C-alpha positions in Angstrom: 16.2 -8.5 12.0 13.2 -9.1 14.1 10.9 -12.1 14.4 8.5 -12.6 11.5 4.9 -13.3 12.3 1.8 -14.0 10.3 -0.8 -11.2 10.2 -4.1 -10.5 8.4 -3.9 -7.7 6.0 -6.9 -5.5 4.9 -6.4 -3.0 2.0 -9.0 -0.4 1.2 -8.3 2.0 -1.7 -10.2 4.7 -3.5 -9.1 6.3 -6.8 -10.7 9.6 -7.8 -10.8 10.6 -11.4 -12.1 13.8 -12.9 -15.6 15.0 -12.5 -16.9 12.7 -15.3 -15.7 9.5 -13.5 -17.1 8.2 -10.2 -14.5 7.1 -7.6 -13.3 3.6 -8.0 -13.1 1.6 -4.7 -11.4 -1.7 -3.9 -11.3 -3.7 -0.7 -9.2 -6.8 -0.3 -8.3 -9.1 2.7 -5.4 -11.5 2.9 -2.6 -12.9 4.9 0.8 -11.5 5.1 4.1 -11.4 7.1 5.2 -8.7 9.5 8.8 -8.2 10.6 10.2 -5.5 12.9 13.3 -3.9 11.5 15.2 -1.1 13.2 12.7 1.7 14.0 10.1 0.4 11.5 8.4 -2.6 10.1 8.3 -4.6 6.9 4.9 -5.9 5.8 4.7 -8.3 2.9 1.6 -9.8 1.3 0.3 -11.2 -2.0 -1.9 -8.8 -3.8 -5.4 -10.1 -3.9 -6.9 -10.9 -7.3 -10.6 -10.8 -8.1 -12.4 -11.5 -11.4 -13.5 -7.9 -11.9 -10.1 -6.3 -11.2 -7.3 -5.9 -13.8 -4.6 -7.4 -11.7 -2.4 -10.3 -12.6 -1.7 -13.2 -10.2 1.6 -13.5 -8.5 2.1 -9.9 -7.4 4.0 -9.6 -4.1 3.8 -6.3 -2.2 6.4 -5.3 0.3 6.0 -2.2 2.5 9.0 -0.7 4.4 7.1 1.3 7.0 8.7 4.2 8.8 7.3 7.0 11.0 6.6 9.4 8.2 7.7 7.5 5.1 6.5 4.4 3.4 8.3 2.6 0.5 6.1 0.1 -1.5 7.6 -2.5 -3.8 5.4 -4.5 -6.1 7.0 -7.5 -7.8 5.2 -9.5 -10.5 4.0 -9.0 -14.1 3.4 -5.4 -13.2 6.2 -4.1 -11.0 7.1 -0.8 -9.4 8.6 0.9 -6.4 6.8 3.9 -4.9 8.0 6.1 -2.1 5.4 8.1 -0.1 7.0 11.0 1.8 5.4 14.4 2.1 8.7 16.1 2.0 9.8 14.8 -1.4 7.9 13.9 -4.6 8.9 10.6 -6.1 9.8 9.7 -9.7 10.0 6.1 -10.8 9.0 3.5 -13.3 6.0 1.3 -13.7 7.1 -2.0 -15.5 4.6 -3.9 -17.6 4.9 -6.7 -20.1 4.5 -4.0 -22.8 7.2 -1.7 -21.5 8.0 0.8 -18.9 6.2 4.0 -18.1 7.4 6.8 -15.9 5.4 7.5 -12.7 5.3 10.6 -10.5 3.9 10.6 -7.0 3.2 13.7 -4.9 2.3 12.5 -1.3 -0.3 14.5 0.5 -0.4 12.4 3.6 1.7 9.4 4.8 0.6 8.4 8.3 1.6 5.2 10.1 0.6 3.9 13.4 2.4 0.5 13.8 3.1 -2.0 16.5 4.0 -5.7 16.7 0.3 -6.8 16.9 -1.5 -4.4 14.7 -1.1 -1.2 12.7 -2.5 1.2 10.1 -0.9 2.8 7.1 -2.9 5.8 5.7 -1.7 7.2 2.3 -3.2 10.1 0.3 -1.3 10.9 -2.9 -1.5 12.1 -6.5 -0.3 9.6 -9.1 0.6 10.3 -12.7 1.5 7.4 -15.0 3.1 8.0 -18.4 2.6 11.7 -18.3 -1.2 11.4 -17.8 -3.0 13.8 -15.6 -2.7 13.0 -12.0 -5.4 11.0 -10.2 -6.0 11.3 -6.4 -5.8 8.1 -4.4 -6.4 7.2 -0.8 -5.1 3.9 0.6 -5.7 2.4 4.1 -3.8 -0.7 4.9 -4.5 -2.4 8.2 -2.7 -5.4 9.7 -3.5 -7.4 12.8 -2.7 -10.8 14.3 -4.8 -13.7 12.9 -6.3 -14.4 16.3 -7.1 -10.7 17.1 -10.9 -10.6 17.9 -11.2 -6.8 17.5 -12.5 -5.4 14.2 -9.4 -3.9 12.5 -10.8 -0.5 11.7 -12.0 0.0 15.2 -9.1 -1.6 17.1 -7.0 0.3 19.5 -3.8 1.1 17.6 -0.5 1.6 19.3 0.6 5.2 19.9 
């Protein structure tokens, strides 16, 4: 296992519904922990909670980041594991206080550019929960050292 270090984490996501619903965007910023592991990284952070979002406190997100695959585990009142890999769709469960619902993920894009000081995870996928029609989602997760002066979206990322 590699050394753990504290990083800032910025999460920007957009959920697209059907033509009757406008896109739903969220942006959060927090502090997390980055650890180098083998040929990838593990990024852990607490999911931000705002008054207007339907998220419960105490959700921990852990990303296992590889070159072309990302595994996300969310642990809390609402828990799930999701795997983003263009080569394979993912079937799993979304656990709530009211029961479990099946989820299906079809990854369109899973791009990662990660280094020990900063990185970006870009995910585009279709998500279906409980057999509902799929919604398109785009998620960008940036991490960078707390003392990094560069704006994270414009920072030079490692190759």
